[in-house]
N, C-alpha and C positions, 0 to 999 in steps of 0.2 A: 042224461039231460045236460045240455050245455048251459053254462052260466057265464054271463059277461056283464060287468059293471063298466060302463064306458063313458069317457069324455068324448064327445064328437070331435075328433082330432082335427080334421081338415077336409075340404071337399074331395081331395084325392085319396082319402083314407079308404083302403080296400075292405074294411070291416064295418058293415052298416048295421050294427047292433043298436038296440034302443038304449037311451040314456036311463040309468037307474041310480040316481044320486051322484054326489061328487066323489072324487077320488080317482086314482089311476085306473086305466083300462086293465082288466084282469081276464085272463083266458084260462078256463078250467076244463076244456075238452081235450081232444087229442092233439098231438104235435101238428097235425095237418091244419089246425086253426092258426098256426103261426106262419109268418113269412119265412122265406128261405134265410139261412144264416148268411151274414155278410162277412163273417170272420170265424176262425176256429176258436172253440171254447178255451183252448190252451192260452190264447192271447187276451183273455178277459181281464186278468189281474197280473200285470207284468212289472209295473214300476216298483222299484225296491221299497219305497216308503209304504206303498199299498200292500205289497206282499207281506211285509213285517206286520202291518196292522191286521191283515187277514189271519196270519198265523197266531196272533195273540187273541183273536176274537174281537178286536176293536173295529174291524171292518167286516160287514156282512152283506153289503150291497155294492154294486158297481153299475153306474149309468154309462150307457154308450149310445151312439146314434144309430147303431144297427144291432141285429140279433147275433150273439156269440154262442148261445147254447139254449137248450130247451130244458124245462123242469124234468128232473130225474137223471139228467146227465151228470157225470162226475168228471172232475179235473184235478190236477195236482199242482201244488205250489211247494217248491223245495222238497219234493218227496212225500208231502202230506196230502191226504185225500179230502176233497171238498165235493159237496153235492149241490147242484143248482136246484133250489126249492121252488122259486116262482119267477115268472117273467111278466112284467107289467109295462104298459105304456103310460108315460107321465109327462105333463108340461113342466118345463123348467120353473115356471112361476108357482107351481104347486109343491115344490120341494120345501120341506119343513126343517126346523132345527133338529128334530129326531132323525129325519132322513140324512142330514149332514153328519150326525153322529154315527149312523149306520155305515156311512161312507168312510168313517175313520177320522173325522174332523171334530174339533171342539165345538164349532158352531157353523151356521150357514154362511156367515161372512167369510170365514177362513176357507170354506169349500169353494165359494164363488171366486175368491181371490186366486186360489191355485188354478182352478179351471181356466180362468181368463188369462193367467200367465202362461199356462201350458198351450193354450190355443190362441196365439197372438193374432190380433185383429178381430177376434170373435166378440160380438156384443152379447150380453145376457138378455136374450129375448124370452120373456115369460111365456110366450105362446109356442116356443120351439118344443118339439117332442123328442123324448129320449126313451130308450128301453132300460128298465130297471131290472137288473139281474140280481136276485137275492140268493144267498148261498150259506151253507154251514159246513163246518169241519166235521168229518165223519171218520170212522175207523177206530182202531185200538188206541190211538194217541189223541183222540178228540177231546 
């Protein structure tokens, strides 16, 4: 059975599932329910600050404007294995303090500040959609 809790993203959104409460869009069926990848999973977490945070367990999510991997896929950071556990669609305006901590930041203000500095000219549009890639470290050294 397919399950999807969706925010109606935009008129051009290809997934026309019913809205079932607030929160990010979640896909729990097969990979075919996801759009094509826009980048390789190896490029999901590459910035040195973020790789260090992932290795220590301080970072367990990465938001991107495209799909870099599907749940169940593995990737490596500095020779350590990670598993992509979920892939969700979320509005920037719905990002919480807890989400910012899962991104490896102390708070939402610090997360926003760095994102806006990294993407010069970008405005923080609360309606803009991103893909939330959640992951965990796996293997013998997890």
